[in-house]
N, C-alpha and C positions, 0 to 999 in steps of 0.2 A: 291458485284452481279456481274459485269465483271468478276472477277476470275472464279465464278460458272458457267457463260456461257460459260466460255473459256474451262473448265474443260467436261462441258456437250458437245460443239461440237467437242471435241478430243475423245470424249468415243463413241467407236464402238464395238458392241458384233460380235463376230465371231464366227467361228466351230472350235472344239477341234481337235488334231490329233486322230481320233476317231478309233476303230477297225471295221473290217468288219460286214457288218449285223445291223450297228448301225444307228439310226434316230438323224440327227444334227439340231439344231435349233439355229438360231444367227439372227443378222440384225445390222443396223448402226442408231444412231440418230445424228441430227446436227442442230445448229441455228447459224445464222450469222447477225449481225448488222452493218450496214455501215451509218455513217452521216457526211455531207458535210456541213462546216456553209458559208452561202453565204449572202449578205445583200439582194440581189434582190429577190433570190429565195431559201432559205433552201431545200436541199434533205435527204431524209433519206430512207432506203432500210433494212427491215426485213426479213429473210427467214428462214423456218422451215422446216428440211425432216425427215423421218421416212421410212427405208426401210428392213422389216424381209427377213429371207430365210430360206427355210427347205430342207434339202437334205437326201438322203440314201446312205450311204457308203457301194456300192456294192463290194469293192476290199480294199485291205490295203490302197492302194495308191489313190485310185478313189471316188470321190463323185460325186453326180449330184442330182439336185434337180430344185425347183422353188423359183424366187424371184421377190418382188414387191417392190414398192417405192410410196409413197406419199408425196407432196411438196407443199407449199405454200408460197407466198411471198407478202409483200406489199409496195408500192414505193411511196413517195410523193415527188412532185417539186414543190415548191409554192403552188399555188390553185389546181394543177393538181394532180391525184392519180390514181395509176395503181395496179389491185390486179390479182395474177397469181395462177393458181390452176394446177397441174400436177400430173400425174402418169404413171409408167411404170409397166409391167407385162412380164416377161419371163424365160429363164431358165439357168441355169449355169452348169459348170463342174468344179472339183477342182481336181489339181493333186497334193500330197503333197509327200516330200521325206524328209523321216528322217535323220537329222545328227548325232544325238545322242538319248539318252533316254530323253534329257534335249530340244533339238533345232529339230525344222523342218523347212523347207521353203515349202511354197505352192502358186498357183498361180490359180486365180479364172478366168475364161473366162466365161463370160455372154453375152446373145443375146436377143433382145425381140421387143415388140410393146412400143410406148411411145405417150401421148397425153398431149397436154399442152393449156390452155385456159386462156387468157389474158383480162381483163375488164379495160377499160380507163374510167375515171371520171374528171369531170371539175366543180368545184363548188359545187359537193357533186351529180351532173346527170350524169347518167351513158350516155357516147358521142360514143363508140364503143366496140365491142366484137369479138375477134378473136380467133379461135381454129386451133391448128397444130396436125397433127398426123402424125406419122413416126415409125422409127426403130432407135435400138442403139445397140451396142457390144461394148466390153471393157475387156481388160486384167489386172488384178491387182496382182503384185506378193506381198508377206508377210512373214515375220518371223516370227513362232510360239515357245512361251518358255513355257513349261511345268512345273507348279509350283509343286503342289502335287493334288495327289487324283481327278486328271481329269481337275483342274481348271489350267488356263494359260492365258498370255498374247499374244496378236497379235499387229504387228508392220509393218504398210505400208508406203510407200513416195511417192505414187503417183501411175501414169497407163498411158496405151495408151489406146485410144476409138475412136470412129465415132459414130454420131447421126446425123440423118435426121428429118425434121420436114416440112410438107406442109401445109399450111395455105390458106383456102380459103376466100381469103377478096373481096370485091365490087372491081369489075375492074380486077380482074384476081388471079390467084394463085400465092403465093409467096412461094418459096421453099428456106428452109435455111438448111447447111449442117455445121457442124463440126468436125475437127481432132484435138485431143487433145492429147499431150506428155507433161505430168506434174509431172514427176518424180523430187524430191526435191522439189518442191513447197507446196504439201499437206504432211500432217503427222497424220496418225490415229492410235489411241492405244485403243485396245481393252480388253475385257475380255471374255475367253470362257469356256465351261463346256464340257466334255465329258461324255455323258449319255449313 
């Protein structure tokens, strides 16, 4: 089961190196589970995310489109529990540079709006709800390998990004910002199809 979940977490559907005037469809799916065994308060987190993209290739090297992401997570620590739901919606632009008939490199630049809602529970009763709104931007370089008949594999090993969230919490606003540079810390492997 864990091997299947690992394969699912690494599965990323991306876009093919398509021709000018084509519509491209793709997305990511991921699952993450983390468990900490402690005598006083065992902890566990499960997270799921799905993020589709739709784009139009207006030039042999350029694609533009919209991206959307849905995510949810559940964390437990002893008697306490937290549930999070989030979404992102924005646009992206991709530049693809073919190295040969088999290999291409590309980079996606995405920017948009994000929303996150977190609920805390204690012994099954809701204790607080916090909602954050903000923006995100990021760039992800990747390698495309053309297998045959428009099918291919995409490989990426991280990216560069910035995110903000503003939470309206009783007693005042809380601003959160995150800059990340995670090259080599994540690996995404995907299948793509040129339509």
